[in-house]
C-alpha positions in Angstrom: -119.1 43.4 63.8 -119.9 47.1 63.0 -118.5 49.0 60.1 -116.5 51.2 62.4 -114.9 48.1 64.0 -114.2 46.5 60.6 -112.4 49.6 59.5 -110.3 49.7 62.6 -109.4 46.0 62.3 -108.5 46.4 58.6 -106.3 49.4 59.5 -104.4 47.4 62.0 -103.8 44.6 59.5 -102.6 46.8 56.8 -100.2 48.6 59.1 -98.2 45.4 59.1 -97.2 46.1 55.5 -97.7 49.8 55.1 -96.8 52.9 57.0 -99.7 54.5 59.0 -100.6 57.2 56.5 -100.5 54.8 53.6 -102.6 52.3 55.6 -105.3 55.0 56.3 -105.4 56.0 52.6 -105.7 52.4 51.5 -108.5 51.5 54.0 -110.4 54.5 52.6 -110.0 53.1 49.1 -111.1 49.7 50.2 -114.3 51.1 51.6 -115.0 53.7 48.8 -113.9 51.8 45.7 -114.4 48.2 46.8 -117.5 48.5 49.0 -119.0 51.7 47.7 -118.9 53.2 51.2 -117.7 56.8 51.6 -117.0 58.9 54.7 -120.4 60.6 54.9 -122.1 57.1 54.8 -119.8 55.9 57.6 -120.7 59.0 59.7 -124.4 58.0 59.6 -124.2 54.2 59.4 -120.9 53.1 60.9 -122.4 51.6 63.9 -124.5 49.2 61.9 -123.6 45.5 61.6 -121.6 44.4 58.6 -123.3 41.8 56.5 -121.7 38.4 56.5 -121.1 38.6 52.7 -119.1 41.8 53.2 -117.0 40.3 56.0 -116.1 37.4 53.7 -115.2 39.7 50.8 -112.9 41.7 53.1 -111.3 38.6 54.4 -110.6 37.4 50.9 -109.1 40.7 49.8 -107.0 40.9 53.0 -105.5 37.5 52.4 -104.5 38.5 48.9 -103.2 41.9 50.1 -101.0 40.4 52.9 -99.4 38.1 50.3 -98.2 41.2 48.5 -100.9 41.7 45.8 -101.4 45.4 45.2 -104.8 46.8 46.0 -105.5 47.9 42.4 -105.0 44.3 41.1 -107.4 43.1 43.8 -109.9 45.7 42.8 -109.3 45.3 39.0 -108.7 48.9 38.2 -107.1 52.2 39.2 -107.6 55.8 38.6 -105.2 57.8 36.4 -106.0 61.4 35.5 -109.6 60.8 36.8 -110.1 57.8 34.4 -110.5 54.1 35.3 -107.8 51.9 33.8 -108.1 48.2 34.1 -105.1 46.5 35.7 -103.9 42.9 35.6 -101.2 40.7 37.1 -98.0 40.8 35.0 -98.5 44.5 33.9 -97.2 47.5 35.8 -99.9 49.3 37.7 -100.3 52.9 36.6 -98.9 55.4 39.2 -100.1 58.9 39.9 -96.5 60.1 39.5 -96.8 59.4 35.7 -99.3 62.2 35.4 -96.4 64.6 35.4 -95.1 63.0 32.2 -98.5 63.5 30.6 -98.6 67.1 31.5 -95.1 67.8 30.3 -95.7 65.9 27.1 -98.8 68.0 26.3 -96.9 71.2 27.0 -93.9 70.2 24.8 -96.2 68.9 22.0 -98.3 72.0 21.9 -95.2 74.3 21.8 -93.8 72.3 18.9 -97.1 71.9 17.0 -96.8 68.2 16.8 -99.4 66.0 15.0 -98.0 62.6 15.9 -96.9 61.1 19.2 -95.5 57.7 20.1 -95.9 56.2 23.6 -93.1 53.6 24.0 -93.5 50.7 26.4 -97.1 51.7 27.0 -98.0 49.1 29.7 -101.6 49.5 30.6 -101.8 52.4 28.2 -102.3 55.2 30.8 -99.9 57.7 29.3 -100.6 57.2 25.6 -104.4 56.9 26.0 -104.6 60.0 28.3 -102.8 61.9 25.5 -105.1 60.4 22.9 -108.1 61.6 24.9 -106.7 65.1 25.8 -105.2 66.1 22.4 -106.0 65.8 18.7 -102.7 64.0 18.0 -102.3 60.8 16.1 -101.2 58.4 18.9 -99.3 55.1 18.5 -98.7 52.9 21.5 -95.8 50.4 21.4 -95.1 47.5 23.8 -92.8 44.5 23.7 -95.0 42.5 26.0 -98.1 41.2 24.2 -100.1 40.8 27.4 -99.5 44.4 28.3 -100.5 45.5 24.8 -103.7 43.5 25.0 -104.5 45.3 28.3 -103.8 48.7 26.7 -106.1 47.8 23.8 -108.9 46.9 26.3 -108.4 50.2 28.2 -108.5 52.1 24.9 -111.7 50.5 23.9 -113.3 51.0 27.3 -112.3 54.7 27.3 -113.2 55.4 23.7 -109.7 56.5 22.8 -108.5 56.4 19.3 -104.9 55.0 19.0 -102.8 52.5 17.1 -101.2 49.6 18.9 -98.0 47.9 17.7 -95.8 45.2 19.2 -92.1 45.6 19.3 -89.0 46.9 21.1 -88.7 50.6 21.7 -89.0 52.6 18.4 -88.3 49.7 16.1 -91.9 49.0 15.1 -92.7 52.6 14.4 -92.0 54.0 10.9 -90.5 57.4 10.2 -91.1 60.3 10.4 -91.1 60.7 14.2 -92.3 63.8 15.9 -92.9 63.4 19.6 -91.8 60.4 21.7 -92.9 59.8 25.3 -92.1 56.9 27.6 -92.1 55.6 31.1 -89.1 53.4 30.8 -88.1 50.9 33.5 -85.8 52.9 35.7 -85.1 50.8 38.9 -81.5 49.7 39.2 -81.5 46.0 38.5 -79.0 45.4 41.3 -81.7 46.5 43.8 -84.1 43.7 42.7 -83.7 41.6 45.9 -84.8 44.5 48.1 -88.0 45.5 46.2 -91.2 45.8 48.2 -93.5 42.8 48.4 -96.1 44.5 46.1 -93.7 44.4 43.2 -93.5 40.6 43.2 -96.8 40.8 41.3 -95.4 43.1 38.6 -93.0 42.1 35.9 -89.3 42.8 36.4 -89.0 43.8 32.7 -91.3 46.7 33.4 -89.3 48.0 36.4 -85.7 47.0 36.2 -82.9 48.4 33.9 -79.2 48.0 33.6 -76.6 50.8 34.0 -77.9 51.9 37.4 -81.4 52.1 36.1 -80.9 54.4 33.1 -79.9 51.8 30.4 -83.2 51.7 28.6 -83.9 55.4 28.9 -80.4 56.1 27.4 -81.2 53.7 24.5 -84.6 55.3 23.8 -83.1 58.8 23.7 -80.4 57.6 21.4 -82.9 55.9 19.0 -85.1 59.0 19.0 -82.2 61.3 18.2 -80.8 59.1 15.4 -84.3 59.0 13.8 -84.7 62.7 14.0 -87.5 62.9 16.5 -88.6 66.5 17.3 -88.6 65.7 21.1 -88.4 62.9 23.6 -90.1 63.0 27.0 -89.0 60.2 29.4 -90.1 59.5 32.9 -87.1 58.8 35.1 -86.2 57.8 38.6 -85.0 60.1 41.5 -81.4 61.2 41.1 -81.1 60.1 37.5 -81.5 63.4 35.8 -77.9 64.6 35.8 -76.5 61.5 34.2 -79.2 61.2 31.6 -79.0 64.9 30.7 -75.2 64.5 30.1 -75.9 61.5 27.9 -78.6 63.2 25.9 -76.2 66.1 25.2 -73.5 63.5 24.1 -76.1 62.0 21.7 -76.5 65.4 20.0 -79.7 66.7 21.6 -79.3 70.5 21.6 -81.9 71.2 24.3 -82.2 69.0 27.4 -84.0 69.7 30.7 -84.9 67.8 33.8 -88.3 68.3 35.4 -88.8 67.6 39.1 -91.9 66.6 40.9 -93.6 68.2 43.9 -91.2 66.5 46.2 -88.2 67.9 44.5 -87.2 64.6 42.9 -86.2 64.1 39.3 -89.3 62.9 37.4 -89.0 63.7 33.7 -86.3 64.4 31.2 -87.1 66.4 28.1 -84.8 66.3 25.0 -85.6 68.6 22.1 -84.1 68.9 18.7 -85.9 72.2 18.0 
């Protein structure tokens, strides 16, 4: 089998679980990140025979993928803001959409002149560690799941990021005073759990699902942050959740609340400011 033929067969298999564009993107990732083969190499050597060891490797990966395991978990890492973050089963895989939360948090923090920032529910640590590497702030990462916190620590060590790691629920393990709070709270409506894509069966429900139409935990975090006099709170949210959360934030006493949309025009981040 040639490399060209291998790629075509792999594309056909992945189209069974992905749409055509996603399948093409993922095949490219398999070759580039998994096999170290880029498009220029394929243009010159695609007609060569695939070594048996490579065929076996692809077959193993494909079996896992067709059972719903996300590609980053098979690979063992994913890129976020150009940095490699280790991933593991049971911890939510960092998504590129969360880069918006990092960008907005930096803008808000710089405008307020913050010195301290708390990343709540850090998961693999991609938001908090990115902030630690891109600012001079004192970063604290919190997580209720010990396995996720261990992964965040491992990523912090690998990336050379300076941060504190504490276990606990929302803001409870963090002492006052609070300045800037950021979080990617679970925002999928828990009633939609039966219809989630196969990939999500490898990720923890507690990191995705929330009550109250998906905004229960975001509401709770905004309330805690306001009661403890945080300067600002930046929370990643789901599409269509901005209006309800904005109303609740105002009801909680936040004087300035805005909803930021992503490039697709979908609600992505809510920013609540006390000053």
